[in-house]
C-alpha positions as CSV (number, residue, x, y, z in Angstrom):
1,M,96.1,120.0,56.5
2,E,97.6,120.7,60.0
3,D,95.8,117.6,61.3
4,Q,97.3,115.5,58.6
5,K,100.8,116.6,59.6
6,L,100.0,115.7,63.2
7,K,98.7,112.3,62.3
8,A,101.7,111.6,60.1
9,Y,104.2,112.7,62.6
10,F,102.8,110.7,65.6
11,K,101.5,107.9,63.2
12,F,97.9,107.7,64.2
13,D,94.5,107.9,62.5
14,E,91.0,109.1,63.3
15,V,90.1,105.7,64.8
16,D,93.1,105.9,67.2
17,L,92.2,109.5,68.2
18,T,88.5,108.6,68.8
19,A,89.4,105.6,71.0
20,N,91.9,107.8,72.9
21,R,89.3,110.5,73.5
22,N,87.0,107.9,75.0
23,G,89.8,106.7,77.4
24,A,90.8,103.5,75.5
25,F,93.5,102.2,73.2
26,S,92.5,101.4,69.7
27,D,93.0,97.9,68.4
28,S,96.0,98.9,66.4
29,Q,97.6,100.6,69.4
30,R,96.9,97.6,71.5
31,R,98.6,95.3,68.9
32,K,101.6,97.7,68.6
33,L,102.1,97.7,72.4
34,A,101.7,94.0,72.6
35,S,104.1,93.4,69.8
36,R,106.7,95.6,71.4
37,Q,106.4,93.8,74.7
38,S,106.5,90.3,73.1
39,G,109.6,91.3,71.2
40,A,111.4,92.5,74.3
41,I,110.4,89.3,76.2
42,R,111.7,87.2,73.3
43,Q,115.0,89.0,73.3
44,K,115.4,88.6,77.1
45,K,114.7,84.9,76.9
46,I,117.3,84.4,74.1
47,V,119.9,86.2,76.2
48,S,119.0,84.0,79.2
49,R,119.1,80.8,77.0
50,I,122.7,81.7,76.0
51,G,123.9,83.3,79.2
52,I,122.8,80.7,81.8
53,P,124.5,77.6,80.1
54,L,127.6,79.6,79.2
55,S,128.0,80.8,82.8
56,L,127.4,77.3,84.2
57,L,130.0,76.0,81.7
58,L,132.5,78.6,83.0
59,L,131.7,77.8,86.6
60,G,131.8,74.1,86.0
61,G,135.2,74.5,84.3
62,M,136.5,76.4,87.3
63,G,135.2,73.7,89.6
64,Y,136.8,71.0,87.5
65,L,140.2,72.8,87.6
66,I,140.0,73.1,91.3
67,Y,139.0,69.4,91.7
68,Q,141.9,68.3,89.4
69,G,144.4,70.4,91.4
70,T,143.1,68.9,94.7
71,V,143.0,65.3,93.6
72,S,146.3,65.2,91.7
73,G,148.1,67.5,94.1
74,T,149.7,69.3,91.1
75,Q,149.9,73.0,90.5
76,T,146.6,74.4,89.2
77,N,146.2,77.3,86.7
78,S,145.1,79.8,89.3
79,V,144.7,82.6,86.6
80,A,142.2,80.5,84.6
81,I,140.3,79.6,87.8
82,F,140.2,83.2,88.8
83,W,138.9,84.5,85.3
84,M,136.4,81.6,85.0
85,G,134.9,82.5,88.3
86,L,135.1,86.3,87.7
87,C,133.3,85.9,84.4
88,G,131.0,83.0,85.2
89,L,129.4,84.2,88.5
90,P,128.4,87.7,87.4
91,M,127.2,86.3,84.0
92,L,125.0,83.7,85.9
93,V,123.6,86.4,88.2
94,A,122.8,88.8,85.2
95,S,121.3,86.0,83.2
96,L,119.0,84.9,85.9
97,Y,118.0,88.6,86.5
98,I,117.3,89.0,82.8
99,F,115.2,85.8,82.8
100,R,113.2,87.1,85.8
101,L,112.5,90.3,83.9
102,S,111.2,88.3,80.9
103,L,108.5,87.0,83.2
104,I,107.1,90.4,84.0
105,Q,104.1,91.5,82.0
106,Q,104.1,95.2,81.6
107,K,100.7,96.9,81.5
108,Y,100.1,100.1,79.7
109,L,97.9,103.0,80.9
110,L,96.4,105.5,78.6
111,K,96.9,109.0,79.9
112,R,96.1,112.5,78.7
113,A,98.0,115.8,79.1
114,E,96.4,119.0,78.0
115,G,97.6,122.5,77.9
116,P,99.8,125.0,76.0
117,I,102.8,123.3,74.4
118,N,106.4,124.4,74.6
119,I,109.1,122.8,72.5
120,V,112.5,123.2,74.1
121,K,115.9,122.6,72.4
122,E,118.6,121.4,74.7
123,S,122.2,121.2,73.7
124,T,124.9,119.5,75.7
125,F,128.7,119.4,75.0
126,V,130.3,116.1,75.8
127,N,133.9,115.1,74.8
128,G,134.2,117.6,72.0
129,H,130.7,116.8,70.5
130,T,127.5,118.8,70.8
131,Y,124.4,116.7,71.3
132,T,121.0,118.4,70.6
133,R,117.7,117.1,72.1
134,Y,114.2,118.4,71.7
135,D,111.6,118.1,74.5
136,L,107.9,118.7,74.3
137,H,106.5,120.2,77.5
138,V,102.7,120.1,78.1
139,D,100.7,120.0,81.4
140,G,103.8,119.2,83.5
141,K,104.9,116.3,81.2
142,K,108.0,116.1,79.1
143,F,108.3,114.0,76.0
144,Q,111.4,113.6,73.8
145,V,110.7,114.6,70.2
146,T,112.5,115.4,67.0
147,S,113.1,118.9,65.5
148,E,110.4,118.3,62.9
149,L,107.7,118.6,65.5
150,G,108.2,122.4,65.3
151,D,106.8,122.2,61.8
152,V,103.7,120.3,63.1
153,L,102.8,122.0,66.4
154,R,102.5,125.7,67.0
155,Q,104.3,126.9,70.1
156,G,101.9,128.1,72.8
157,D,98.8,126.5,71.2
158,T,96.7,124.3,73.5
159,Y,96.9,120.6,72.6
160,A,95.5,117.4,74.1
161,I,98.3,114.7,74.1
162,Y,97.2,111.1,74.6
163,Y,100.1,108.8,75.6
164,S,100.8,105.4,77.0
165,E,102.7,104.9,80.2
166,G,104.3,101.6,81.0
167,S,103.4,100.3,84.5
168,V,106.9,98.8,84.9
169,S,109.2,101.0,82.9
170,G,107.3,104.3,83.3
171,H,108.2,105.0,79.7
172,D,105.8,107.5,78.0
173,E,105.0,107.3,74.3
174,I,102.7,109.7,72.5
175,L,99.9,107.9,70.7
176,S,97.8,110.7,69.4
177,A,97.3,114.4,69.7
178,E,94.8,117.2,68.8
179,R,94.8,120.9,68.9
180,I,92.2,122.3,71.3
181,A,92.8,126.1,71.0
182,S,95.0,128.5,69.2
183,A,97.3,130.9,71.2
184,G,96.4,133.9,69.2
C-alpha cells in the first residue's frame, strides 16, 4: 500500500522504477521530458515571432520620425521618438535573446540520491503574508515538495530518489523513489 502512495504521489509505475534502477529513463519519462522541452521551445519561438517584428516596427517608426524632422526641418515629436527607442531597443535585444534560447537543446541526466529523508517546512513572512514551502532533503540534495509528501514518506527512513537534472537549467525533478530501509 505504501508503494502505491509513493507511485501515485510522484506519478511513476514499476516500469519507470525498473528503468531508473538500471540507470536509464523509461520511454514514458523520455516522452514527458521531450514534450516539456518542445513546449518550452515553441513558447519561446512564439514570443520571438511577435517581439522581433514589433520591436523593429517601433525602431522603424522612431527612425521615420527622426528622418521626417531632418528633411522637413520642422519640430519633431521628441517624446514619441524617445519612447519608441526606449521600448523598441530593449524589446529587440530581449526577443533575440529568447530566440537564441529556443535553439538550445537541453539534455537530461538521470541521477540518484540515497539516504535518510528529512522533510522540512519553511515559512517566510513577506508583505503581511505567510508563505509556506516544504523541502525534501536526501543525500545532500533538496527538492521542493508539497505537504502531502509527509503522508507518503516516513521521516528518517532511507529512500533511493531517482531524479532528472537539466543540463542547461539545472532543474531537478523527482521521477521515481523507493524505500530502502526503515528507520526503526
